[in-house]
mmCIF entry with sequence, helices, sheets and N, C-alpha, C, O atoms, coordinates in Angstrom:
data_MODEL
# 
_entry.id   MODEL 
# 
_entity.id                         1 
_entity.type                       polymer 
_entity.pdbx_number_of_molecules   1 
# 
_entity_poly.entity_id                      1 
_entity_poly.type                           'polypeptide(L)' 
_entity_poly.nstd_linkage                   no 
_entity_poly.nstd_monomer                   no 
_entity_poly.pdbx_seq_one_letter_code       MTNTVINGASLTEPQGEFDLWEHAAELTSEIRDFADCLNMMAEQLAPLAKLRPDHDP 
_entity_poly.pdbx_seq_one_letter_code_can   MTNTVINGASLTEPQGEFDLWEHAAELTSEIRDFADCLNMMAEQLAPLAKLRPDHDP 
_entity_poly.pdbx_strand_id                 A 
# 
loop_
_entity_poly_seq.entity_id 
_entity_poly_seq.num 
_entity_poly_seq.mon_id 
_entity_poly_seq.hetero 
1 1  MET n 
1 2  THR n 
1 3  ASN n 
1 4  THR n 
1 5  VAL n 
1 6  ILE n 
1 7  ASN n 
1 8  GLY n 
1 9  ALA n 
1 10 SER n 
1 11 LEU n 
1 12 THR n 
1 13 GLU n 
1 14 PRO n 
1 15 GLN n 
1 16 GLY n 
1 17 GLU n 
1 18 PHE n 
1 19 ASP n 
1 20 LEU n 
1 21 TRP n 
1 22 GLU n 
1 23 HIS n 
1 24 ALA n 
1 25 ALA n 
1 26 GLU n 
1 27 LEU n 
1 28 THR n 
1 29 SER n 
1 30 GLU n 
1 31 ILE n 
1 32 ARG n 
1 33 ASP n 
1 34 PHE n 
1 35 ALA n 
1 36 ASP n 
1 37 CYS n 
1 38 LEU n 
1 39 ASN n 
1 40 MET n 
1 41 MET n 
1 42 ALA n 
1 43 GLU n 
1 44 GLN n 
1 45 LEU n 
1 46 ALA n 
1 47 PRO n 
1 48 LEU n 
1 49 ALA n 
1 50 LYS n 
1 51 LEU n 
1 52 ARG n 
1 53 PRO n 
1 54 ASP n 
1 55 HIS n 
1 56 ASP n 
1 57 PRO n 
# 
_struct_asym.id          A 
_struct_asym.entity_id   1 
# 
loop_
_struct_conf.conf_type_id 
_struct_conf.id 
_struct_conf.pdbx_PDB_helix_id 
_struct_conf.beg_label_comp_id 
_struct_conf.beg_label_asym_id 
_struct_conf.beg_label_seq_id 
_struct_conf.pdbx_beg_PDB_ins_code 
_struct_conf.end_label_comp_id 
_struct_conf.end_label_asym_id 
_struct_conf.end_label_seq_id 
_struct_conf.pdbx_end_PDB_ins_code 
_struct_conf.beg_auth_comp_id 
_struct_conf.beg_auth_asym_id 
_struct_conf.beg_auth_seq_id 
_struct_conf.end_auth_comp_id 
_struct_conf.end_auth_asym_id 
_struct_conf.end_auth_seq_id 
_struct_conf.pdbx_PDB_helix_class 
_struct_conf.details 
_struct_conf.pdbx_PDB_helix_length 
HELX_P HELX_P1 AA1 THR A 2  ? ASN A 7  ? THR A 2  ASN A 7  1 ? 6  
HELX_P HELX_P2 AA2 LEU A 20 ? LYS A 50 ? LEU A 20 LYS A 50 1 ? 31 
# 
_struct_conf_type.id          HELX_P 
_struct_conf_type.criteria    ? 
_struct_conf_type.reference   ? 
# 
loop_
_atom_site.group_PDB 
_atom_site.id 
_atom_site.type_symbol 
_atom_site.label_atom_id 
_atom_site.label_alt_id 
_atom_site.label_comp_id 
_atom_site.label_asym_id 
_atom_site.label_entity_id 
_atom_site.label_seq_id 
_atom_site.pdbx_PDB_ins_code 
_atom_site.Cartn_x 
_atom_site.Cartn_y 
_atom_site.Cartn_z 
_atom_site.occupancy 
_atom_site.B_iso_or_equiv 
_atom_site.pdbx_formal_charge 
_atom_site.auth_seq_id 
_atom_site.auth_comp_id 
_atom_site.auth_asym_id 
_atom_site.auth_atom_id 
_atom_site.pdbx_PDB_model_num 
ATOM 1   N N  . MET A 1 1  ? 152.886 23.690 -86.987  1.00 0.00 ? 1  MET A N  1 
ATOM 2   C CA . MET A 1 1  ? 153.635 23.142 -85.861  1.00 0.00 ? 1  MET A CA 1 
ATOM 3   C C  . MET A 1 1  ? 154.191 21.757 -86.167  1.00 0.00 ? 1  MET A C  1 
ATOM 4   O O  . MET A 1 1  ? 155.341 21.478 -85.828  1.00 0.00 ? 1  MET A O  1 
ATOM 5   N N  . THR A 1 2  ? 153.414 20.886 -86.794  1.00 0.00 ? 2  THR A N  1 
ATOM 6   C CA . THR A 1 2  ? 153.873 19.561 -87.117  1.00 0.00 ? 2  THR A CA 1 
ATOM 7   C C  . THR A 1 2  ? 155.070 19.695 -88.075  1.00 0.00 ? 2  THR A C  1 
ATOM 8   O O  . THR A 1 2  ? 156.043 18.958 -87.918  1.00 0.00 ? 2  THR A O  1 
ATOM 9   N N  . ASN A 1 3  ? 155.034 20.590 -89.041  1.00 0.00 ? 3  ASN A N  1 
ATOM 10  C CA . ASN A 1 3  ? 156.179 20.701 -89.915  1.00 0.00 ? 3  ASN A CA 1 
ATOM 11  C C  . ASN A 1 3  ? 157.467 21.129 -89.200  1.00 0.00 ? 3  ASN A C  1 
ATOM 12  O O  . ASN A 1 3  ? 158.569 20.747 -89.592  1.00 0.00 ? 3  ASN A O  1 
ATOM 13  N N  . THR A 1 4  ? 157.298 21.935 -88.135  1.00 0.00 ? 4  THR A N  1 
ATOM 14  C CA . THR A 1 4  ? 158.455 22.313 -87.331  1.00 0.00 ? 4  THR A CA 1 
ATOM 15  C C  . THR A 1 4  ? 159.029 21.189 -86.586  1.00 0.00 ? 4  THR A C  1 
ATOM 16  O O  . THR A 1 4  ? 160.235 20.947 -86.618  1.00 0.00 ? 4  THR A O  1 
ATOM 17  N N  . VAL A 1 5  ? 158.110 20.438 -85.859  1.00 0.00 ? 5  VAL A N  1 
ATOM 18  C CA . VAL A 1 5  ? 158.577 19.266 -85.042  1.00 0.00 ? 5  VAL A CA 1 
ATOM 19  C C  . VAL A 1 5  ? 159.190 18.221 -85.934  1.00 0.00 ? 5  VAL A C  1 
ATOM 20  O O  . VAL A 1 5  ? 160.313 17.787 -85.677  1.00 0.00 ? 5  VAL A O  1 
ATOM 21  N N  . ILE A 1 6  ? 158.466 17.779 -87.022  1.00 0.00 ? 6  ILE A N  1 
ATOM 22  C CA . ILE A 1 6  ? 158.955 16.639 -87.874  1.00 0.00 ? 6  ILE A CA 1 
ATOM 23  C C  . ILE A 1 6  ? 160.147 16.989 -88.802  1.00 0.00 ? 6  ILE A C  1 
ATOM 24  O O  . ILE A 1 6  ? 161.147 16.279 -88.905  1.00 0.00 ? 6  ILE A O  1 
ATOM 25  N N  . ASN A 1 7  ? 159.945 18.141 -89.462  1.00 0.00 ? 7  ASN A N  1 
ATOM 26  C CA . ASN A 1 7  ? 160.964 18.555 -90.554  1.00 0.00 ? 7  ASN A CA 1 
ATOM 27  C C  . ASN A 1 7  ? 161.941 19.602 -90.048  1.00 0.00 ? 7  ASN A C  1 
ATOM 28  O O  . ASN A 1 7  ? 162.863 19.948 -90.786  1.00 0.00 ? 7  ASN A O  1 
ATOM 29  N N  . GLY A 1 8  ? 161.806 20.115 -88.871  1.00 0.00 ? 8  GLY A N  1 
ATOM 30  C CA . GLY A 1 8  ? 162.740 21.060 -88.326  1.00 0.00 ? 8  GLY A CA 1 
ATOM 31  C C  . GLY A 1 8  ? 162.576 22.509 -88.970  1.00 0.00 ? 8  GLY A C  1 
ATOM 32  O O  . GLY A 1 8  ? 163.489 23.334 -88.924  1.00 0.00 ? 8  GLY A O  1 
ATOM 33  N N  . ALA A 1 9  ? 161.414 22.743 -89.541  1.00 0.00 ? 9  ALA A N  1 
ATOM 34  C CA . ALA A 1 9  ? 161.134 24.050 -90.195  1.00 0.00 ? 9  ALA A CA 1 
ATOM 35  C C  . ALA A 1 9  ? 161.141 25.139 -89.033  1.00 0.00 ? 9  ALA A C  1 
ATOM 36  O O  . ALA A 1 9  ? 160.940 24.866 -87.850  1.00 0.00 ? 9  ALA A O  1 
ATOM 37  N N  . SER A 1 10 ? 161.393 26.381 -89.524  1.00 0.00 ? 10 SER A N  1 
ATOM 38  C CA . SER A 1 10 ? 161.381 27.497 -88.502  1.00 0.00 ? 10 SER A CA 1 
ATOM 39  C C  . SER A 1 10 ? 159.942 27.723 -88.130  1.00 0.00 ? 10 SER A C  1 
ATOM 40  O O  . SER A 1 10 ? 159.018 27.315 -88.834  1.00 0.00 ? 10 SER A O  1 
ATOM 41  N N  . LEU A 1 11 ? 159.769 28.406 -86.968  1.00 0.00 ? 11 LEU A N  1 
ATOM 42  C CA . LEU A 1 11 ? 158.487 28.828 -86.485  1.00 0.00 ? 11 LEU A CA 1 
ATOM 43  C C  . LEU A 1 11 ? 157.932 29.943 -87.182  1.00 0.00 ? 11 LEU A C  1 
ATOM 44  O O  . LEU A 1 11 ? 156.715 30.134 -87.190  1.00 0.00 ? 11 LEU A O  1 
ATOM 45  N N  . THR A 1 12 ? 158.779 30.728 -87.797  1.00 0.00 ? 12 THR A N  1 
ATOM 46  C CA . THR A 1 12 ? 158.220 31.910 -88.553  1.00 0.00 ? 12 THR A CA 1 
ATOM 47  C C  . THR A 1 12 ? 158.640 31.759 -90.043  1.00 0.00 ? 12 THR A C  1 
ATOM 48  O O  . THR A 1 12 ? 159.604 31.060 -90.356  1.00 0.00 ? 12 THR A O  1 
ATOM 49  N N  . GLU A 1 13 ? 157.928 32.398 -90.902  1.00 0.00 ? 13 GLU A N  1 
ATOM 50  C CA . GLU A 1 13 ? 158.197 32.370 -92.359  1.00 0.00 ? 13 GLU A CA 1 
ATOM 51  C C  . GLU A 1 13 ? 159.057 33.702 -92.648  1.00 0.00 ? 13 GLU A C  1 
ATOM 52  O O  . GLU A 1 13 ? 158.884 34.736 -92.002  1.00 0.00 ? 13 GLU A O  1 
ATOM 53  N N  . PRO A 1 14 ? 159.873 33.590 -93.545  1.00 0.00 ? 14 PRO A N  1 
ATOM 54  C CA . PRO A 1 14 ? 160.643 34.743 -93.880  1.00 0.00 ? 14 PRO A CA 1 
ATOM 55  C C  . PRO A 1 14 ? 159.709 35.757 -94.618  1.00 0.00 ? 14 PRO A C  1 
ATOM 56  O O  . PRO A 1 14 ? 158.700 35.387 -95.218  1.00 0.00 ? 14 PRO A O  1 
ATOM 57  N N  . GLN A 1 15 ? 160.094 37.000 -94.537  1.00 0.00 ? 15 GLN A N  1 
ATOM 58  C CA . GLN A 1 15 ? 159.322 38.091 -95.245  1.00 0.00 ? 15 GLN A CA 1 
ATOM 59  C C  . GLN A 1 15 ? 159.210 37.792 -96.701  1.00 0.00 ? 15 GLN A C  1 
ATOM 60  O O  . GLN A 1 15 ? 160.249 37.576 -97.326  1.00 0.00 ? 15 GLN A O  1 
ATOM 61  N N  . GLY A 1 16 ? 157.988 37.756 -97.341  1.00 0.00 ? 16 GLY A N  1 
ATOM 62  C CA . GLY A 1 16 ? 157.802 37.433 -98.694  1.00 0.00 ? 16 GLY A CA 1 
ATOM 63  C C  . GLY A 1 16 ? 157.393 38.754 -99.428  1.00 0.00 ? 16 GLY A C  1 
ATOM 64  O O  . GLY A 1 16 ? 157.581 39.872 -98.949  1.00 0.00 ? 16 GLY A O  1 
ATOM 65  N N  . GLU A 1 17 ? 156.832 38.511 -100.604 1.00 0.00 ? 17 GLU A N  1 
ATOM 66  C CA . GLU A 1 17 ? 156.469 39.649 -101.428 1.00 0.00 ? 17 GLU A CA 1 
ATOM 67  C C  . GLU A 1 17 ? 155.257 40.379 -100.866 1.00 0.00 ? 17 GLU A C  1 
ATOM 68  O O  . GLU A 1 17 ? 155.116 41.579 -101.103 1.00 0.00 ? 17 GLU A O  1 
ATOM 69  N N  . PHE A 1 18 ? 154.369 39.698 -100.125 1.00 0.00 ? 18 PHE A N  1 
ATOM 70  C CA . PHE A 1 18 ? 153.155 40.217 -99.664  1.00 0.00 ? 18 PHE A CA 1 
ATOM 71  C C  . PHE A 1 18 ? 153.146 40.181 -98.170  1.00 0.00 ? 18 PHE A C  1 
ATOM 72  O O  . PHE A 1 18 ? 153.781 39.330 -97.546  1.00 0.00 ? 18 PHE A O  1 
ATOM 73  N N  . ASP A 1 19 ? 152.394 41.145 -97.576  1.00 0.00 ? 19 ASP A N  1 
ATOM 74  C CA . ASP A 1 19 ? 152.158 41.167 -96.166  1.00 0.00 ? 19 ASP A CA 1 
ATOM 75  C C  . ASP A 1 19 ? 150.931 40.247 -95.896  1.00 0.00 ? 19 ASP A C  1 
ATOM 76  O O  . ASP A 1 19 ? 150.205 39.814 -96.792  1.00 0.00 ? 19 ASP A O  1 
ATOM 77  N N  . LEU A 1 20 ? 150.767 39.983 -94.508  1.00 0.00 ? 20 LEU A N  1 
ATOM 78  C CA . LEU A 1 20 ? 149.621 39.153 -94.088  1.00 0.00 ? 20 LEU A CA 1 
ATOM 79  C C  . LEU A 1 20 ? 148.337 39.702 -94.539  1.00 0.00 ? 20 LEU A C  1 
ATOM 80  O O  . LEU A 1 20 ? 147.504 38.959 -95.058  1.00 0.00 ? 20 LEU A O  1 
ATOM 81  N N  . TRP A 1 21 ? 148.112 41.024 -94.365  1.00 0.00 ? 21 TRP A N  1 
ATOM 82  C CA . TRP A 1 21 ? 146.807 41.592 -94.790  1.00 0.00 ? 21 TRP A CA 1 
ATOM 83  C C  . TRP A 1 21 ? 146.574 41.537 -96.230  1.00 0.00 ? 21 TRP A C  1 
ATOM 84  O O  . TRP A 1 21 ? 145.410 41.507 -96.628  1.00 0.00 ? 21 TRP A O  1 
ATOM 85  N N  . GLU A 1 22 ? 147.589 41.518 -97.092  1.00 0.00 ? 22 GLU A N  1 
ATOM 86  C CA . GLU A 1 22 ? 147.453 41.369 -98.510  1.00 0.00 ? 22 GLU A CA 1 
ATOM 87  C C  . GLU A 1 22 ? 147.031 39.953 -98.871  1.00 0.00 ? 22 GLU A C  1 
ATOM 88  O O  . GLU A 1 22 ? 146.223 39.761 -99.780  1.00 0.00 ? 22 GLU A O  1 
ATOM 89  N N  . HIS A 1 23 ? 147.560 38.974 -98.181  1.00 0.00 ? 23 HIS A N  1 
ATOM 90  C CA . HIS A 1 23 ? 147.155 37.542 -98.387  1.00 0.00 ? 23 HIS A CA 1 
ATOM 91  C C  . HIS A 1 23 ? 145.750 37.379 -97.912  1.00 0.00 ? 23 HIS A C  1 
ATOM 92  O O  . HIS A 1 23 ? 144.956 36.705 -98.569  1.00 0.00 ? 23 HIS A O  1 
ATOM 93  N N  . ALA A 1 24 ? 145.397 37.987 -96.764  1.00 0.00 ? 24 ALA A N  1 
ATOM 94  C CA . ALA A 1 24 ? 144.031 37.835 -96.301  1.00 0.00 ? 24 ALA A CA 1 
ATOM 95  C C  . ALA A 1 24 ? 143.007 38.491 -97.226  1.00 0.00 ? 24 ALA A C  1 
ATOM 96  O O  . ALA A 1 24 ? 141.896 37.979 -97.365  1.00 0.00 ? 24 ALA A O  1 
ATOM 97  N N  . ALA A 1 25 ? 143.357 39.621 -97.866  1.00 0.00 ? 25 ALA A N  1 
ATOM 98  C CA . ALA A 1 25 ? 142.471 40.307 -98.779  1.00 0.00 ? 25 ALA A CA 1 
ATOM 99  C C  . ALA A 1 25 ? 142.334 39.382 -100.012 1.00 0.00 ? 25 ALA A C  1 
ATOM 100 O O  . ALA A 1 25 ? 141.223 39.098 -100.459 1.00 0.00 ? 25 ALA A O  1 
ATOM 101 N N  . GLU A 1 26 ? 143.415 38.942 -100.523 1.00 0.00 ? 26 GLU A N  1 
ATOM 102 C CA . GLU A 1 26 ? 143.378 37.980 -101.740 1.00 0.00 ? 26 GLU A CA 1 
ATOM 103 C C  . GLU A 1 26 ? 142.586 36.810 -101.464 1.00 0.00 ? 26 GLU A C  1 
ATOM 104 O O  . GLU A 1 26 ? 141.729 36.469 -102.279 1.00 0.00 ? 26 GLU A O  1 
ATOM 105 N N  . LEU A 1 27 ? 142.777 36.155 -100.397 1.00 0.00 ? 27 LEU A N  1 
ATOM 106 C CA . LEU A 1 27 ? 141.981 34.952 -99.988  1.00 0.00 ? 27 LEU A CA 1 
ATOM 107 C C  . LEU A 1 27 ? 140.550 35.201 -99.823  1.00 0.00 ? 27 LEU A C  1 
ATOM 108 O O  . LEU A 1 27 ? 139.716 34.381 -100.206 1.00 0.00 ? 27 LEU A O  1 
ATOM 109 N N  . THR A 1 28 ? 140.221 36.380 -99.228  1.00 0.00 ? 28 THR A N  1 
ATOM 110 C CA . THR A 1 28 ? 138.810 36.763 -99.065  1.00 0.00 ? 28 THR A CA 1 
ATOM 111 C C  . THR A 1 28 ? 138.148 36.888 -100.366 1.00 0.00 ? 28 THR A C  1 
ATOM 112 O O  . THR A 1 28 ? 137.034 36.398 -100.554 1.00 0.00 ? 28 THR A O  1 
ATOM 113 N N  . SER A 1 29 ? 138.828 37.560 -101.322 1.00 0.00 ? 29 SER A N  1 
ATOM 114 C CA . SER A 1 29 ? 138.284 37.701 -102.632 1.00 0.00 ? 29 SER A CA 1 
ATOM 115 C C  . SER A 1 29 ? 138.112 36.426 -103.440 1.00 0.00 ? 29 SER A C  1 
ATOM 116 O O  . SER A 1 29 ? 137.139 36.291 -104.181 1.00 0.00 ? 29 SER A O  1 
ATOM 117 N N  . GLU A 1 30 ? 139.099 35.433 -103.300 1.00 0.00 ? 30 GLU A N  1 
ATOM 118 C CA . GLU A 1 30 ? 138.936 34.165 -103.872 1.00 0.00 ? 30 GLU A CA 1 
ATOM 119 C C  . GLU A 1 30 ? 137.824 33.376 -103.324 1.00 0.00 ? 30 GLU A C  1 
ATOM 120 O O  . GLU A 1 30 ? 137.131 32.674 -104.061 1.00 0.00 ? 30 GLU A O  1 
ATOM 121 N N  . ILE A 1 31 ? 137.622 33.469 -102.012 1.00 0.00 ? 31 ILE A N  1 
ATOM 122 C CA . ILE A 1 31 ? 136.489 32.766 -101.388 1.00 0.00 ? 31 ILE A CA 1 
ATOM 123 C C  . ILE A 1 31 ? 135.116 33.339 -101.866 1.00 0.00 ? 31 ILE A C  1 
ATOM 124 O O  . ILE A 1 31 ? 134.201 32.606 -102.239 1.00 0.00 ? 31 ILE A O  1 
ATOM 125 N N  . ARG A 1 32 ? 135.046 34.540 -101.832 1.00 0.00 ? 32 ARG A N  1 
ATOM 126 C CA . ARG A 1 32 ? 133.827 35.242 -102.408 1.00 0.00 ? 32 ARG A CA 1 
ATOM 127 C C  . ARG A 1 32 ? 133.492 34.793 -103.787 1.00 0.00 ? 32 ARG A C  1 
ATOM 128 O O  . ARG A 1 32 ? 132.354 34.401 -104.045 1.00 0.00 ? 32 ARG A O  1 
ATOM 129 N N  . ASP A 1 33 ? 134.528 34.836 -104.774 1.00 0.00 ? 33 ASP A N  1 
ATOM 130 C CA . ASP A 1 33 ? 134.364 34.414 -106.125 1.00 0.00 ? 33 ASP A CA 1 
ATOM 131 C C  . ASP A 1 33 ? 133.926 32.936 -106.126 1.00 0.00 ? 33 ASP A C  1 
ATOM 132 O O  . ASP A 1 33 ? 133.025 32.597 -106.894 1.00 0.00 ? 33 ASP A O  1 
ATOM 133 N N  . PHE A 1 34 ? 134.500 32.050 -105.324 1.00 0.00 ? 34 PHE A N  1 
ATOM 134 C CA . PHE A 1 34 ? 134.099 30.636 -105.308 1.00 0.00 ? 34 PHE A CA 1 
ATOM 135 C C  . PHE A 1 34 ? 132.633 30.593 -104.843 1.00 0.00 ? 34 PHE A C  1 
ATOM 136 O O  . PHE A 1 34 ? 131.843 29.871 -105.453 1.00 0.00 ? 34 PHE A O  1 
ATOM 137 N N  . ALA A 1 35 ? 132.238 31.318 -103.811 1.00 0.00 ? 35 ALA A N  1 
ATOM 138 C CA . ALA A 1 35 ? 130.881 31.298 -103.242 1.00 0.00 ? 35 ALA A CA 1 
ATOM 139 C C  . ALA A 1 35 ? 129.890 31.749 -104.261 1.00 0.00 ? 35 ALA A C  1 
ATOM 140 O O  . ALA A 1 35 ? 128.767 31.248 -104.306 1.00 0.00 ? 35 ALA A O  1 
ATOM 141 N N  . ASP A 1 36 ? 130.288 32.704 -105.096 1.00 0.00 ? 36 ASP A N  1 
ATOM 142 C CA . ASP A 1 36 ? 129.419 33.272 -106.210 1.00 0.00 ? 36 ASP A CA 1 
ATOM 143 C C  . ASP A 1 36 ? 129.174 32.100 -107.158 1.00 0.00 ? 36 ASP A C  1 
ATOM 144 O O  . ASP A 1 36 ? 128.029 31.823 -107.516 1.00 0.00 ? 36 ASP A O  1 
ATOM 145 N N  . CYS A 1 37 ? 130.251 31.401 -107.570 1.00 0.00 ? 37 CYS A N  1 
ATOM 146 C CA . CYS A 1 37 ? 130.146 30.233 -108.441 1.00 0.00 ? 37 CYS A CA 1 
ATOM 147 C C  . CYS A 1 37 ? 129.215 29.242 -107.967 1.00 0.00 ? 37 CYS A C  1 
ATOM 148 O O  . CYS A 1 37 ? 128.357 28.771 -108.712 1.00 0.00 ? 37 CYS A O  1 
ATOM 149 N N  . LEU A 1 38 ? 129.358 28.873 -106.647 1.00 0.00 ? 38 LEU A N  1 
ATOM 150 C CA . LEU A 1 38 ? 128.467 27.852 -106.084 1.00 0.00 ? 38 LEU A CA 1 
ATOM 151 C C  . LEU A 1 38 ? 127.085 28.328 -105.986 1.00 0.00 ? 38 LEU A C  1 
ATOM 152 O O  . LEU A 1 38 ? 126.183 27.514 -106.184 1.00 0.00 ? 38 LEU A O  1 
ATOM 153 N N  . ASN A 1 39 ? 126.819 29.490 -105.717 1.00 0.00 ? 39 ASN A N  1 
ATOM 154 C CA . ASN A 1 39 ? 125.389 30.125 -105.758 1.00 0.00 ? 39 ASN A CA 1 
ATOM 155 C C  . ASN A 1 39 ? 124.770 29.986 -107.147 1.00 0.00 ? 39 ASN A C  1 
ATOM 156 O O  . ASN A 1 39 ? 123.603 29.629 -107.312 1.00 0.00 ? 39 ASN A O  1 
ATOM 157 N N  . MET A 1 40 ? 125.648 30.300 -108.177 1.00 0.00 ? 40 MET A N  1 
ATOM 158 C CA . MET A 1 40 ? 125.087 30.172 -109.530 1.00 0.00 ? 40 MET A CA 1 
ATOM 159 C C  . MET A 1 40 ? 124.784 28.727 -109.892 1.00 0.00 ? 40 MET A C  1 
ATOM 160 O O  . MET A 1 40 ? 123.825 28.458 -110.615 1.00 0.00 ? 40 MET A O  1 
ATOM 161 N N  . MET A 1 41 ? 125.609 27.775 -109.386 1.00 0.00 ? 41 MET A N  1 
ATOM 162 C CA . MET A 1 41 ? 125.279 26.400 -109.591 1.00 0.00 ? 41 MET A CA 1 
ATOM 163 C C  . MET A 1 41 ? 124.009 25.909 -108.871 1.00 0.00 ? 41 MET A C  1 
ATOM 164 O O  . MET A 1 41 ? 123.259 25.089 -109.402 1.00 0.00 ? 41 MET A O  1 
ATOM 165 N N  . ALA A 1 42 ? 123.791 26.415 -107.687 1.00 0.00 ? 42 ALA A N  1 
ATOM 166 C CA . ALA A 1 42 ? 122.668 26.113 -106.946 1.00 0.00 ? 42 ALA A CA 1 
ATOM 167 C C  . ALA A 1 42 ? 121.381 26.652 -107.598 1.00 0.00 ? 42 ALA A C  1 
ATOM 168 O O  . ALA A 1 42 ? 120.347 25.984 -107.616 1.00 0.00 ? 42 ALA A O  1 
ATOM 169 N N  . GLU A 1 43 ? 121.475 27.810 -108.100 1.00 0.00 ? 43 GLU A N  1 
ATOM 170 C CA . GLU A 1 43 ? 120.330 28.435 -108.825 1.00 0.00 ? 43 GLU A CA 1 
ATOM 171 C C  . GLU A 1 43 ? 119.990 27.673 -110.063 1.00 0.00 ? 43 GLU A C  1 
ATOM 172 O O  . GLU A 1 43 ? 118.818 27.603 -110.433 1.00 0.00 ? 43 GLU A O  1 
ATOM 173 N N  . GLN A 1 44 ? 120.982 27.084 -110.736 1.00 0.00 ? 44 GLN A N  1 
ATOM 174 C CA . GLN A 1 44 ? 120.717 26.236 -112.017 1.00 0.00 ? 44 GLN A CA 1 
ATOM 175 C C  . GLN A 1 44 ? 120.122 24.960 -111.613 1.00 0.00 ? 44 GLN A C  1 
ATOM 176 O O  . GLN A 1 44 ? 119.305 24.407 -112.349 1.00 0.00 ? 44 GLN A O  1 
ATOM 177 N N  . LEU A 1 45 ? 120.506 24.415 -110.399 1.00 0.00 ? 45 LEU A N  1 
ATOM 178 C CA . LEU A 1 45 ? 120.003 23.096 -110.054 1.00 0.00 ? 45 LEU A CA 1 
ATOM 179 C C  . LEU A 1 45 ? 118.620 23.133 -109.307 1.00 0.00 ? 45 LEU A C  1 
ATOM 180 O O  . LEU A 1 45 ? 117.981 22.090 -109.168 1.00 0.00 ? 45 LEU A O  1 
ATOM 181 N N  . ALA A 1 46 ? 118.188 24.254 -108.859 1.00 0.00 ? 46 ALA A N  1 
ATOM 182 C CA . ALA A 1 46 ? 116.947 24.423 -108.116 1.00 0.00 ? 46 ALA A CA 1 
ATOM 183 C C  . ALA A 1 46 ? 115.787 23.957 -108.981 1.00 0.00 ? 46 ALA A C  1 
ATOM 184 O O  . ALA A 1 46 ? 114.973 23.197 -108.456 1.00 0.00 ? 46 ALA A O  1 
ATOM 185 N N  . PRO A 1 47 ? 115.622 24.316 -110.215 1.00 0.00 ? 47 PRO A N  1 
ATOM 186 C CA . PRO A 1 47 ? 114.502 23.840 -111.054 1.00 0.00 ? 47 PRO A CA 1 
ATOM 187 C C  . PRO A 1 47 ? 114.510 22.251 -111.138 1.00 0.00 ? 47 PRO A C  1 
ATOM 188 O O  . PRO A 1 47 ? 113.436 21.649 -111.141 1.00 0.00 ? 47 PRO A O  1 
ATOM 189 N N  . LEU A 1 48 ? 115.555 21.667 -111.197 1.00 0.00 ? 48 LEU A N  1 
ATOM 190 C CA . LEU A 1 48 ? 115.720 20.184 -111.300 1.00 0.00 ? 48 LEU A CA 1 
ATOM 191 C C  . LEU A 1 48 ? 115.245 19.628 -109.996 1.00 0.00 ? 48 LEU A C  1 
ATOM 192 O O  . LEU A 1 48 ? 114.539 18.620 -110.014 1.00 0.00 ? 48 LEU A O  1 
ATOM 193 N N  . ALA A 1 49 ? 115.564 20.185 -108.891 1.00 0.00 ? 49 ALA A N  1 
ATOM 194 C CA . ALA A 1 49 ? 115.158 19.703 -107.551 1.00 0.00 ? 49 ALA A CA 1 
ATOM 195 C C  . ALA A 1 49 ? 113.659 19.786 -107.438 1.00 0.00 ? 49 ALA A C  1 
ATOM 196 O O  . ALA A 1 49 ? 113.044 18.934 -106.797 1.00 0.00 ? 49 ALA A O  1 
ATOM 197 N N  . LYS A 1 50 ? 113.043 20.800 -108.051 1.00 0.00 ? 50 LYS A N  1 
ATOM 198 C CA . LYS A 1 50 ? 111.578 20.943 -107.954 1.00 0.00 ? 50 LYS A CA 1 
ATOM 199 C C  . LYS A 1 50 ? 110.885 19.816 -108.727 1.00 0.00 ? 50 LYS A C  1 
ATOM 200 O O  . LYS A 1 50 ? 109.696 19.605 -108.492 1.00 0.00 ? 50 LYS A O  1 
ATOM 201 N N  . LEU A 1 51 ? 111.504 19.118 -109.581 1.00 0.00 ? 51 LEU A N  1 
ATOM 202 C CA . LEU A 1 51 ? 110.824 18.046 -110.364 1.00 0.00 ? 51 LEU A CA 1 
ATOM 203 C C  . LEU A 1 51 ? 110.767 16.759 -109.581 1.00 0.00 ? 51 LEU A C  1 
ATOM 204 O O  . LEU A 1 51 ? 110.239 15.767 -110.084 1.00 0.00 ? 51 LEU A O  1 
ATOM 205 N N  . ARG A 1 52 ? 111.292 16.731 -108.360 1.00 0.00 ? 52 ARG A N  1 
ATOM 206 C CA . ARG A 1 52 ? 111.168 15.600 -107.491 1.00 0.00 ? 52 ARG A CA 1 
ATOM 207 C C  . ARG A 1 52 ? 109.734 15.266 -107.279 1.00 0.00 ? 52 ARG A C  1 
ATOM 208 O O  . ARG A 1 52 ? 108.934 16.155 -106.990 1.00 0.00 ? 52 ARG A O  1 
ATOM 209 N N  . PRO A 1 53 ? 109.367 13.998 -107.413 1.00 0.00 ? 53 PRO A N  1 
ATOM 210 C CA . PRO A 1 53 ? 107.938 13.616 -107.316 1.00 0.00 ? 53 PRO A CA 1 
ATOM 211 C C  . PRO A 1 53 ? 107.307 13.915 -105.984 1.00 0.00 ? 53 PRO A C  1 
ATOM 212 O O  . PRO A 1 53 ? 106.095 14.126 -105.942 1.00 0.00 ? 53 PRO A O  1 
ATOM 213 N N  . ASP A 1 54 ? 108.017 13.948 -104.925 1.00 0.00 ? 54 ASP A N  1 
ATOM 214 C CA . ASP A 1 54 ? 107.434 14.216 -103.608 1.00 0.00 ? 54 ASP A CA 1 
ATOM 215 C C  . ASP A 1 54 ? 107.641 15.645 -103.145 1.00 0.00 ? 54 ASP A C  1 
ATOM 216 O O  . ASP A 1 54 ? 107.509 15.930 -101.955 1.00 0.00 ? 54 ASP A O  1 
ATOM 217 N N  . HIS A 1 55 ? 107.958 16.539 -104.050 1.00 0.00 ? 55 HIS A N  1 
ATOM 218 C CA . HIS A 1 55 ? 108.164 17.953 -103.751 1.00 0.00 ? 55 HIS A CA 1 
ATOM 219 C C  . HIS A 1 55 ? 106.851 18.664 -103.565 1.00 0.00 ? 55 HIS A C  1 
ATOM 220 O O  . HIS A 1 55 ? 105.922 18.565 -104.367 1.00 0.00 ? 55 HIS A O  1 
ATOM 221 N N  . ASP A 1 56 ? 106.817 19.444 -102.376 1.00 0.00 ? 56 ASP A N  1 
ATOM 222 C CA . ASP A 1 56 ? 105.738 20.290 -102.077 1.00 0.00 ? 56 ASP A CA 1 
ATOM 223 C C  . ASP A 1 56 ? 106.046 21.704 -102.532 1.00 0.00 ? 56 ASP A C  1 
ATOM 224 O O  . ASP A 1 56 ? 107.066 22.223 -102.078 1.00 0.00 ? 56 ASP A O  1 
ATOM 225 N N  . PRO A 1 57 ? 105.296 22.378 -103.363 1.00 0.00 ? 57 PRO A N  1 
ATOM 226 C CA . PRO A 1 57 ? 105.622 23.705 -103.816 1.00 0.00 ? 57 PRO A CA 1 
ATOM 227 C C  . PRO A 1 57 ? 105.630 24.755 -102.762 1.00 0.00 ? 57 PRO A C  1 
ATOM 228 O O  . PRO A 1 57 ? 105.898 25.920 -103.053 1.00 0.00 ? 57 PRO A O  1 
# 
């Protein structure tokens, strides 16, 4: 909306190569891949967190 007000952009985007549901599916896949990467990082950091002196097992 801001882009429309400030820059005079149209309220709708022209038809592109992909439909909305294709963009949604691709974005969903990318978010899941990113979440998998973050989970792997968390698993690798967990042992280090357990070395904290005040950690209760």
